[in-house]
Structures are given as structure tokens and as C-alpha cells.
TILUMLO-733115 format. One record per residue: residue number from 1; residue in one letter; y, x, z of N, C-alpha, C in turn. Coordinates in Angstrom, 2 decimals, always signed. Layout:
N
REC;seq;type;n.yy;n.xx;n.zz;ca.yy;ca.xx;ca.zz;c.yy;c.xx;c.zz
REC;NUM;A;Y;X;Z;Y;X;Z;Y;X;Z;
...
//
This chain:
164
REC;seq;type;n.yy;n.xx;n.zz;ca.yy;ca.xx;ca.zz;c.yy;c.xx;c.zz
REC;1;M;+178.29;-5.35;+68.86;+179.21;-5.43;+67.74;+179.13;-4.15;+66.92;
REC;2;K;+179.30;-4.30;+65.64;+179.24;-3.17;+64.71;+180.58;-3.06;+64.00;
REC;3;N;+181.07;-1.84;+63.90;+182.33;-1.60;+63.21;+182.20;-0.28;+62.44;
REC;4;E;+182.74;-0.23;+61.23;+182.66;+0.97;+60.39;+184.01;+1.32;+59.81;
REC;5;M;+184.18;+2.60;+59.52;+185.37;+3.06;+58.79;+185.01;+4.30;+58.01;
REC;6;E;+185.80;+4.54;+56.97;+185.58;+5.69;+56.10;+186.92;+6.26;+55.67;
REC;7;L;+187.01;+7.59;+55.70;+188.19;+8.30;+55.23;+187.77;+9.25;+54.12;
REC;8;L;+188.63;+9.40;+53.15;+188.43;+10.38;+52.09;+189.77;+11.07;+51.89;
REC;9;F;+189.79;+12.40;+52.05;+191.06;+13.11;+51.95;+190.87;+14.48;+51.33;
REC;10;D;+191.99;+15.05;+50.86;+191.97;+16.38;+50.27;+191.53;+17.42;+51.31;
REC;11;A;+190.81;+18.41;+50.84;+190.30;+19.47;+51.72;+191.38;+20.52;+51.96;
REC;12;I;+192.39;+20.12;+52.73;+193.46;+21.04;+53.11;+193.66;+20.96;+54.62;
REC;13;S;+194.17;+22.03;+55.19;+194.28;+22.14;+56.64;+195.15;+21.05;+57.25;
REC;14;D;+196.15;+20.57;+56.52;+197.02;+19.51;+57.05;+196.23;+18.26;+57.44;
REC;15;N;+195.12;+18.03;+56.81;+194.36;+16.80;+57.04;+193.38;+16.87;+58.20;
REC;16;E;+193.18;+18.03;+58.76;+192.28;+18.16;+59.91;+192.80;+17.33;+61.08;
REC;17;G;+194.07;+17.44;+61.37;+194.68;+16.67;+62.47;+194.62;+15.18;+62.19;
REC;18;F;+194.82;+14.80;+60.95;+194.73;+13.39;+60.55;+193.34;+12.84;+60.86;
REC;19;A;+192.31;+13.59;+60.52;+190.93;+13.14;+60.76;+190.67;+12.96;+62.26;
REC;20;R;+191.13;+13.91;+63.06;+190.96;+13.82;+64.53;+191.59;+12.55;+65.07;
REC;21;V;+192.83;+12.30;+64.68;+193.57;+11.14;+65.19;+192.95;+9.84;+64.69;
REC;22;A;+192.57;+9.79;+63.42;+191.99;+8.58;+62.86;+190.68;+8.21;+63.56;
REC;23;V;+189.83;+9.19;+63.78;+188.56;+8.92;+64.45;+188.80;+8.51;+65.90;
REC;24;S;+189.71;+9.17;+66.58;+189.98;+8.80;+67.98;+190.59;+7.40;+68.07;
REC;25;A;+191.44;+7.01;+67.11;+191.99;+5.66;+67.10;+190.89;+4.64;+66.82;
REC;26;F;+189.96;+4.98;+65.93;+188.86;+4.09;+65.60;+187.99;+3.81;+66.82;
REC;27;V;+187.69;+4.85;+67.59;+186.79;+4.70;+68.74;+187.49;+4.17;+69.99;
REC;28;A;+188.80;+4.11;+69.99;+189.57;+3.71;+71.17;+189.18;+2.34;+71.72;
REC;29;N;+188.87;+1.40;+70.85;+188.49;+0.06;+71.31;+187.17;+0.03;+72.08;
REC;30;A;+186.38;+1.09;+71.96;+185.12;+1.19;+72.72;+185.38;+1.67;+74.14;
REC;31;D;+186.64;+1.95;+74.46;+187.07;+2.36;+75.79;+186.39;+3.65;+76.27;
REC;32;P;+186.47;+4.71;+75.45;+185.88;+5.98;+75.89;+186.69;+6.59;+77.04;
REC;33;T;+186.05;+7.44;+77.81;+186.79;+8.20;+78.81;+187.63;+9.24;+78.09;
REC;34;L;+188.59;+9.80;+78.79;+189.41;+10.87;+78.18;+188.54;+12.06;+77.80;
REC;35;E;+187.54;+12.36;+78.60;+186.64;+13.48;+78.28;+185.84;+13.19;+77.01;
REC;36;E;+185.32;+11.97;+76.89;+184.57;+11.60;+75.69;+185.46;+11.67;+74.46;
REC;37;L;+186.67;+11.19;+74.58;+187.62;+11.22;+73.47;+187.94;+12.65;+73.07;
REC;38;A;+188.15;+13.52;+74.04;+188.42;+14.94;+73.74;+187.21;+15.59;+73.06;
REC;39;D;+186.00;+15.26;+73.52;+184.79;+15.81;+72.91;+184.67;+15.37;+71.44;
REC;40;I;+184.92;+14.10;+71.19;+184.84;+13.57;+69.83;+185.87;+14.24;+68.92;
REC;41;K;+187.10;+14.34;+69.41;+188.16;+14.96;+68.61;+187.83;+16.41;+68.29;
REC;42;T;+187.28;+17.14;+69.26;+186.91;+18.54;+69.03;+185.81;+18.66;+68.00;
REC;43;A;+184.78;+17.83;+68.13;+183.66;+17.89;+67.19;+184.10;+17.54;+65.77;
REC;44;V;+184.93;+16.51;+65.63;+185.44;+16.13;+64.31;+186.28;+17.27;+63.73;
REC;45;S;+187.12;+17.85;+64.55;+187.96;+18.96;+64.12;+187.12;+20.12;+63.59;
REC;46;E;+186.08;+20.47;+64.32;+185.21;+21.58;+63.89;+184.50;+21.26;+62.58;
REC;47;A;+183.98;+20.05;+62.45;+183.26;+19.68;+61.23;+184.18;+19.67;+60.02;
REC;48;V;+185.36;+19.07;+60.18;+186.32;+19.00;+59.07;+186.83;+20.40;+58.70;
REC;49;T;+187.15;+21.19;+59.70;+187.62;+22.56;+59.45;+186.56;+23.37;+58.72;
REC;50;N;+185.29;+23.23;+59.11;+184.21;+23.93;+58.40;+184.17;+23.52;+56.93;
REC;51;S;+184.33;+22.22;+56.66;+184.33;+21.77;+55.26;+185.46;+22.41;+54.47;
REC;52;I;+186.64;+22.45;+55.07;+187.81;+22.98;+54.37;+187.69;+24.49;+54.16;
REC;53;I;+187.40;+25.21;+55.21;+187.38;+26.69;+55.14;+186.13;+27.22;+54.45;
REC;54;H;+184.97;+26.72;+54.85;+183.72;+27.27;+54.32;+183.22;+26.52;+53.09;
REC;55;G;+183.37;+25.20;+53.08;+182.89;+24.43;+51.94;+183.71;+24.67;+50.69;
REC;56;Y;+185.03;+24.64;+50.85;+185.92;+24.78;+49.70;+186.70;+26.09;+49.68;
REC;57;E;+186.59;+26.85;+50.75;+187.32;+28.12;+50.89;+188.82;+27.95;+50.74;
REC;58;N;+189.33;+26.84;+51.25;+190.77;+26.61;+51.26;+191.33;+27.17;+52.56;
REC;59;L;+191.95;+28.32;+52.44;+192.40;+29.05;+53.62;+193.86;+28.81;+53.94;
REC;60;Y;+194.58;+28.16;+53.05;+195.99;+27.89;+53.29;+196.15;+27.10;+54.58;
REC;61;G;+197.02;+27.58;+55.44;+197.28;+26.90;+56.69;+196.47;+27.42;+57.86;
REC;62;Y;+195.48;+28.29;+57.58;+194.67;+28.82;+58.67;+195.06;+30.23;+59.05;
REC;63;G;+195.79;+30.94;+58.20;+196.34;+32.25;+58.54;+195.31;+33.32;+58.81;
REC;64;G;+195.81;+34.49;+59.18;+194.97;+35.60;+59.57;+194.20;+36.26;+58.45;
REC;65;T;+194.60;+36.09;+57.22;+193.85;+36.69;+56.12;+194.79;+37.33;+55.11;
REC;66;K;+194.39;+38.51;+54.66;+195.14;+39.16;+53.58;+194.97;+38.36;+52.31;
REC;67;G;+195.99;+38.33;+51.52;+195.89;+37.65;+50.24;+195.94;+36.14;+50.34;
REC;68;Q;+196.31;+35.63;+51.51;+196.43;+34.17;+51.66;+197.49;+33.68;+50.70;
REC;69;P;+197.20;+32.59;+50.00;+198.19;+32.11;+49.05;+199.49;+31.70;+49.73;
REC;70;A;+200.60;+32.01;+49.10;+201.92;+31.67;+49.64;+202.24;+30.20;+49.42;
REC;71;D;+201.54;+29.59;+48.50;+201.78;+28.17;+48.25;+200.43;+27.47;+48.05;
REC;72;R;+200.49;+26.20;+47.87;+199.26;+25.41;+47.77;+198.67;+25.39;+46.36;
REC;73;S;+199.25;+26.10;+45.45;+198.73;+26.08;+44.08;+197.38;+26.77;+43.96;
REC;74;H;+196.98;+27.52;+44.97;+195.70;+28.23;+44.95;+194.61;+27.50;+45.73;
REC;75;I;+194.82;+26.25;+46.01;+193.84;+25.48;+46.78;+192.79;+24.91;+45.83;
REC;76;N;+191.53;+25.10;+46.20;+190.44;+24.56;+45.42;+190.41;+23.04;+45.57;
REC;77;P;+190.20;+22.33;+44.48;+190.13;+20.87;+44.61;+188.86;+20.49;+45.38;
REC;78;G;+188.94;+19.43;+46.06;+187.78;+18.96;+46.80;+188.20;+17.94;+47.83;
REC;79;K;+187.26;+17.13;+48.23;+187.52;+16.07;+49.20;+186.56;+16.23;+50.38;
REC;80;V;+187.03;+15.75;+51.52;+186.20;+15.65;+52.71;+186.09;+14.16;+53.02;
REC;81;R;+184.88;+13.73;+53.29;+184.63;+12.33;+53.62;+184.19;+12.25;+55.08;
REC;82;V;+184.85;+11.39;+55.85;+184.49;+11.15;+57.24;+184.12;+9.68;+57.36;
REC;83;Q;+182.91;+9.42;+57.80;+182.44;+8.06;+57.99;+182.08;+7.87;+59.46;
REC;84;C;+182.48;+6.73;+60.02;+182.18;+6.42;+61.41;+181.55;+5.05;+61.49;
REC;85;L;+180.58;+4.94;+62.36;+179.95;+3.67;+62.67;+179.90;+3.55;+64.18;
REC;86;L;+180.45;+2.48;+64.69;+180.41;+2.21;+66.13;+179.53;+0.97;+66.28;
REC;87;E;+178.38;+1.18;+66.89;+177.42;+0.11;+67.08;+177.14;+0.00;+68.57;
REC;88;G;+177.74;-1.03;+69.19;+177.65;-1.14;+70.65;+178.38;+0.03;+71.28;
REC;89;D;+177.66;+0.80;+72.08;+178.26;+1.96;+72.73;+177.87;+3.28;+72.06;
REC;90;M;+177.32;+3.20;+70.85;+176.91;+4.42;+70.14;+177.81;+4.67;+68.94;
REC;91;L;+178.41;+5.86;+68.92;+179.27;+6.29;+67.82;+178.49;+7.24;+66.92;
REC;92;H;+178.49;+6.95;+65.63;+177.88;+7.81;+64.62;+179.01;+8.34;+63.75;
REC;93;I;+179.05;+9.64;+63.54;+180.07;+10.27;+62.69;+179.36;+11.11;+61.64;
REC;94;Q;+179.79;+10.98;+60.40;+179.27;+11.80;+59.32;+180.43;+12.45;+58.58;
REC;95;V;+180.39;+13.76;+58.44;+181.41;+14.51;+57.71;+180.71;+15.20;+56.54;
REC;96;T;+181.20;+14.91;+55.32;+180.55;+15.39;+54.11;+181.54;+16.09;+53.19;
REC;97;D;+181.09;+17.18;+52.60;+181.85;+17.83;+51.52;+180.91;+18.12;+50.37;
REC;98;N;+181.48;+18.34;+49.21;+180.70;+18.71;+48.02;+181.03;+20.14;+47.62;
REC;99;G;+181.23;+20.96;+48.62;+181.63;+22.35;+48.40;+180.46;+23.28;+48.15;
REC;100;R;+180.64;+24.51;+48.64;+179.69;+25.60;+48.38;+178.32;+25.40;+48.99;
REC;101;G;+178.25;+24.69;+50.10;+176.99;+24.58;+50.82;+176.75;+25.83;+51.65;
REC;102;I;+175.71;+25.80;+52.43;+175.39;+26.90;+53.34;+174.11;+27.57;+52.87;
REC;103;E;+174.20;+28.87;+52.63;+173.05;+29.65;+52.16;+171.93;+29.68;+53.20;
REC;104;N;+172.29;+30.02;+54.45;+171.29;+30.17;+55.51;+171.73;+29.31;+56.70;
REC;105;L;+171.27;+28.08;+56.71;+171.69;+27.12;+57.72;+171.29;+27.56;+59.13;
REC;106;E;+170.11;+28.11;+59.26;+169.65;+28.56;+60.58;+170.60;+29.63;+61.14;
REC;107;K;+170.99;+30.57;+60.32;+171.92;+31.63;+60.74;+173.30;+31.04;+61.04;
REC;108;A;+173.76;+30.13;+60.19;+175.08;+29.52;+60.37;+175.17;+28.74;+61.68;
REC;109;M;+174.05;+28.22;+62.17;+174.03;+27.44;+63.40;+174.03;+28.33;+64.66;
REC;110;E;+173.83;+29.62;+64.48;+173.83;+30.54;+65.63;+175.24;+30.69;+66.20;
REC;111;P;+175.37;+30.58;+67.54;+176.69;+30.82;+68.15;+177.21;+32.21;+67.81;
REC;112;L;+178.49;+32.31;+67.56;+179.23;+33.53;+67.24;+179.04;+34.04;+65.82;
REC;113;F;+178.22;+33.36;+65.00;+178.07;+33.77;+63.61;+179.21;+33.17;+62.79;
REC;114;T;+179.87;+34.01;+62.01;+180.91;+33.52;+61.11;+180.88;+34.31;+59.81;
REC;115;T;+181.17;+33.64;+58.72;+181.28;+34.32;+57.43;+182.74;+34.64;+57.13;
REC;116;K;+183.63;+34.28;+58.05;+185.07;+34.52;+57.85;+185.68;+35.23;+59.06;
REC;117;P;+185.19;+36.42;+59.40;+185.75;+37.12;+60.57;+187.22;+37.52;+60.37;
REC;118;E;+187.64;+37.66;+59.11;+189.03;+38.03;+58.83;+190.00;+36.91;+59.21;
REC;119;L;+189.48;+35.70;+59.39;+190.32;+34.58;+59.81;+190.32;+34.42;+61.33;
REC;120;E;+189.70;+35.37;+62.00;+189.57;+35.33;+63.46;+188.88;+34.05;+63.90;
REC;121;R;+187.87;+33.63;+63.14;+187.06;+32.47;+63.49;+186.05;+32.90;+64.54;
REC;122;S;+185.78;+32.06;+65.51;+184.90;+32.43;+66.62;+183.42;+32.26;+66.30;
REC;123;G;+183.10;+31.51;+65.26;+181.69;+31.27;+64.96;+181.05;+30.29;+65.93;
REC;124;M;+181.86;+29.45;+66.55;+181.35;+28.51;+67.56;+181.42;+27.06;+67.10;
REC;125;G;+181.75;+26.81;+65.84;+181.92;+25.44;+65.36;+180.70;+24.57;+65.59;
REC;126;F;+179.53;+25.00;+65.11;+178.33;+24.19;+65.30;+177.93;+24.12;+66.77;
REC;127;A;+178.14;+25.21;+67.50;+177.81;+25.21;+68.93;+178.68;+24.20;+69.68;
REC;128;F;+179.96;+24.12;+69.34;+180.84;+23.13;+69.97;+180.41;+21.71;+69.61;
REC;129;M;+180.10;+21.49;+68.33;+179.66;+20.16;+67.91;+178.42;+19.74;+68.70;
REC;130;E;+177.49;+20.68;+68.82;+176.25;+20.40;+69.54;+176.49;+20.16;+71.03;
REC;131;A;+177.40;+20.92;+71.62;+177.69;+20.79;+73.05;+178.45;+19.51;+73.38;
REC;132;F;+179.36;+19.09;+72.51;+180.23;+17.96;+72.81;+179.68;+16.61;+72.36;
REC;133;M;+178.67;+16.63;+71.51;+178.08;+15.38;+71.03;+176.65;+15.28;+71.57;
REC;134;D;+176.07;+14.10;+71.51;+174.71;+13.89;+72.02;+173.65;+14.32;+71.01;
REC;135;D;+174.01;+14.31;+69.73;+173.05;+14.68;+68.70;+173.80;+15.27;+67.52;
REC;136;L;+173.21;+16.28;+66.91;+173.81;+16.94;+65.74;+172.73;+17.23;+64.72;
REC;137;E;+172.98;+16.84;+63.48;+172.11;+17.17;+62.36;+172.98;+17.72;+61.25;
REC;138;V;+172.52;+18.78;+60.60;+173.27;+19.37;+59.50;+172.32;+19.52;+58.31;
REC;139;E;+172.76;+19.04;+57.16;+172.04;+19.22;+55.91;+172.97;+19.93;+54.94;
REC;140;S;+172.42;+20.90;+54.22;+173.26;+21.61;+53.27;+172.41;+22.16;+52.13;
REC;141;Q;+173.02;+22.16;+50.94;+172.40;+22.77;+49.78;+173.42;+23.66;+49.11;
REC;142;P;+173.09;+24.93;+48.91;+174.02;+25.82;+48.22;+174.44;+25.23;+46.88;
REC;143;G;+175.76;+25.24;+46.65;+176.32;+24.73;+45.41;+176.50;+23.22;+45.37;
REC;144;K;+176.03;+22.51;+46.40;+176.10;+21.04;+46.39;+176.87;+20.47;+47.56;
REC;145;G;+176.98;+21.21;+48.66;+177.75;+20.70;+49.79;+176.97;+20.58;+51.08;
REC;146;T;+177.67;+20.05;+52.08;+177.14;+19.97;+53.43;+177.46;+18.61;+54.04;
REC;147;T;+176.51;+18.09;+54.80;+176.70;+16.87;+55.56;+176.38;+17.14;+57.02;
REC;148;V;+177.33;+16.80;+57.89;+177.16;+16.93;+59.33;+177.10;+15.53;+59.91;
REC;149;R;+176.03;+15.25;+60.65;+175.88;+13.95;+61.32;+175.87;+14.17;+62.83;
REC;150;M;+176.71;+13.41;+63.52;+176.82;+13.53;+64.97;+176.75;+12.15;+65.60;
REC;151;K;+176.22;+12.10;+66.82;+176.17;+10.85;+67.58;+176.69;+11.11;+68.99;
REC;152;K;+177.34;+10.08;+69.54;+177.80;+10.16;+70.92;+177.77;+8.76;+71.53;
REC;153;K;+177.15;+8.69;+72.70;+177.15;+7.43;+73.46;+178.46;+7.36;+74.22;
REC;154;I;+179.14;+6.23;+74.10;+180.45;+6.02;+74.72;+180.27;+5.28;+76.05;
REC;155;G;+181.03;+5.71;+77.04;+181.03;+5.01;+78.32;+180.07;+5.56;+79.34;
REC;156;V;+179.50;+6.73;+79.09;+178.56;+7.31;+80.05;+179.22;+8.32;+80.97;
REC;157;G;+180.46;+8.68;+80.69;+181.13;+9.72;+81.47;+182.09;+9.20;+82.50;
REC;158;D;+182.03;+7.90;+82.81;+182.99;+7.34;+83.78;+182.84;+7.94;+85.16;
REC;159;W;+183.93;+8.25;+85.75;+183.94;+8.69;+87.14;+184.63;+7.66;+88.03;
REC;160;I;+185.13;+6.62;+87.42;+185.76;+5.53;+88.16;+184.86;+4.29;+88.01;
REC;161;D;+184.54;+3.66;+89.13;+183.77;+2.41;+89.06;+184.67;+1.32;+88.49;
REC;162;R;+184.18;+0.65;+87.48;+184.95;-0.43;+86.88;+184.32;-1.76;+87.25;
REC;163;E;+185.15;-2.72;+87.51;+184.67;-4.08;+87.72;+184.88;-4.85;+86.43;
REC;164;D;+183.82;-5.45;+85.96;+183.93;-6.21;+84.70;+184.42;-7.61;+84.94;
//
């Protein structure tokens, strides 16, 4: 069976949690393990947060920075698109923004690298996505945006024998 969904939302920190919950609700019918569900939610959170903070530089709600806007009037306009495809036991997730893009993708993919150390970011976003998902692809063009594609096979982490 094939099932698809798509979300489009403002690039603000409030929507990161929405994206996590929406994707986890979408995949719930595939009967993922709790570990698989946690992995998916973490990967989605990292991808969406990267779009908001790095793609659009919307720092409101993330704290830890001097000059952070006191209100939302300083938020750059922009949208984050999350697309999911569940085909059998394979989940495909794509997170896209039309923001700044990544100047040096190879460097950005290195663990502990961050362009926002003032936000106390760990620089582990791509590393987490890669560790928690079965496949990760990132495409980016400076000035045009970034697309993150992730895949995860559902139902491989069972520790309980199930009778069908």
C-alpha cells in the first residue's frame, strides 16, 4: 500500500513540534516500534530546525543569542515543506526550504560543525539524521535552498515476536 502526505508551514520555531507530531501520526499506521518512531521524530526535528535556523535565519524561539528579536516582527518570511511517502514498510521523508542554501555542504555534514555557535547548537543535526535513518541525501544551492531526503524501513526493530 502507498500513502502520501504533505505539510507546508511558516519557518518559525513553533512549527518544529507540529512537524514531528504530524509525521509520527502519519507513520503510526505502519506500526513502527517506539525506537523507530523516536528516530523518525528526531530526524524530522533536526531537518526542520535546520531549515528554520540556517535556511531562513529565524532565531526567534531558539534563544541563546544576543540581539534576538523580542517579537516575531523580525522573522524572515519563508515556508518549510515536509513530504512523506509510506510505501509498504519503507518511509520516505523530504524536507525542503527555499532559504539561503548551504555554501559548503561537505563541511556542513561534518559532525560538530555549526555556523551558529552563539545559539549553542551542537553541529550534530546531519549526523543525527544519518544515524537515525537508513539513508540520507542532502541537496543545496546557495541562495536557492536545501532539500533533505531521508528513508527508514519500518518494522525492523522489533524485539517482541508478533503473531500475525
